[in-house]
N, C-alpha and C positions, 0 to 999 in steps of 0.2 A: 285149581278151579277158577273159572273166570267170573269175576264179580261185576263187570261192567253191565251185562244185561239185567242182572238183579237190582243194581243201583238205579238204572235208568227206569225200570218198571216201578220200583219203589217211589222214586221221585215223581213219577207220573201220577201214581195213585194218591200219594200224600199232598202233593202240590196242586192237584187239580188242573195242571197244565195241559194234560192230554185228555180230551173228552171224547166219549164214544157216542154222543148224542147227535142227532141231525142239526143242521144249521137252523137257527131261529131268525126271527125278523129283526135285523140289525144292520146299521150301515157298516160297510167294509172299512176297517181301521187302516189298512195298508193296501198296496198294489195287489198282492197275492193272497190277501185275507178273505175269509168267507163273509157273506153278507151282500148288501146291495150297493150299487153305485149309480148315480144319475148324472147324465150329461145334458145341459141345455144346448139344443141345436138351433135355437131361435125360432120365431114364428109359432110359438107354443108347441114346438116339437121337442121331445125328450127321448134320449136313449137310456134304456134301463138295463142294467146288467146285474144278475144275481148269481153268486158263486156259492155252490154248496160244498160241503165236505163229503167224504167217502160214504157217510152214512145218511146222506140226503138223497131220497128217491126223486125221480123226475116229476111225479105228481106234486110233491111238496115244493119242489123248485118252481114249478109253474104257478102254484098258489101264491108263493112269496113274490113272484114277479107281478102277478095280478094285483096283489095287495099293495105292492110299492106304487104301481100305476094309479091305483085308486087314491092312496094317501097323497101322492104327489099332486094329483088333480085337485084334491081338496085343499092342500097347502097353497096352491096357486090360485085358488078362488074359482076354479072351474066346476061345472056340474058333472062333467063326465070326461071320457077319453075313448078313443078308438085306436086300435093297433093297425100298423101298416100291414101286418100279417102275423100269424101266430109266432111267439118267441122261438128262436132257433135254439135247440138244445144241442150241446157239444161237450166233449171232454174239456177240461180246464187246461190241460197241457198234454203233450206227447212225451213219453219217456222211453229210454232204451229198454229192450227186453233184458231180462236177467242174463248177465254174462256177454251181451252183445258188444259191449264197449271194450271188452279186453281182448287182447292179442289175437285177432283173426277169427274169432268165434263167428260162425254164421248159423243163425237159427234154422231149424228144419221146417218151420212153418211161418206163414205170413198172415197177419190179421187182415181181413178184407178191407180194402180202402186205405191201407197204411203201407208205408215203405217197409221193406224187409228190416227186421231188428227193431222196430218201433211198435209200441203199443199205447193206447190211450189210458189216461189216468182214471181213477175211479171217481175223482172229484168232477162235477158237472157244472156247466154254466148255462143259464138261460139268458138270452139277449134279444132285445127287440126295440122298436121305435114306436112311440105313441104320439098322438095328436090330441091335445086338450080341446074339448068342445063344450059349448053351452046349448045343446039341442038334443031332441029326442033320438037322434041317429046314434048318439054316443052310448056306451055302457055307463050306467049310472055309477058314479064314484061311491056314493053313500051305500047303495045296495051291495056292490061288490065288497066294500069295506066292512060293512056290518055282517056280511056272510062269513068272511074270512078272519077278521080281527080276533074274534074269540078263540080261535084255534092257535093263533100266533101272537100272544102278547109280547111286547108292549105296544102294538100297533095302535095308533090313535086316529079314530075316524072323525074326530071333531077338533082339528087344530085351529089355532087362532089364525085367521086370514090376515095377511099384512095390509 
């Protein structure tokens, strides 16, 4: 009897290391971790990237992206923000189809838009660029934050402005 799968499953359940919950509002701890990342592009422009796990739907991912845009605007002392365009949704990475990497196996099917033998991961990324603004043409950071923050604690709509 093979014990490795049972030991792994037991460790997952007892240790809490393996979660089956969708990604919450949190900064990404490492390069490939779930959560948000922000990059200052200068001139009040920021790139926001939110990576979700396999249980995070596109709607939740877009909400987390908008919530990060709103909290970032508030953190920077801006009244609002505008996006260059809607955030781009894409798979977090591409992976070989099962068995495609081993000795000459060629899959019978190809996923549209992908190379043969490659399929997208179930983890998704929302990425886009925002411009911080202090005018009525911007999306109000407070309105967006107050609408989304109750659904995704621990988001803070009232940060201390530096």
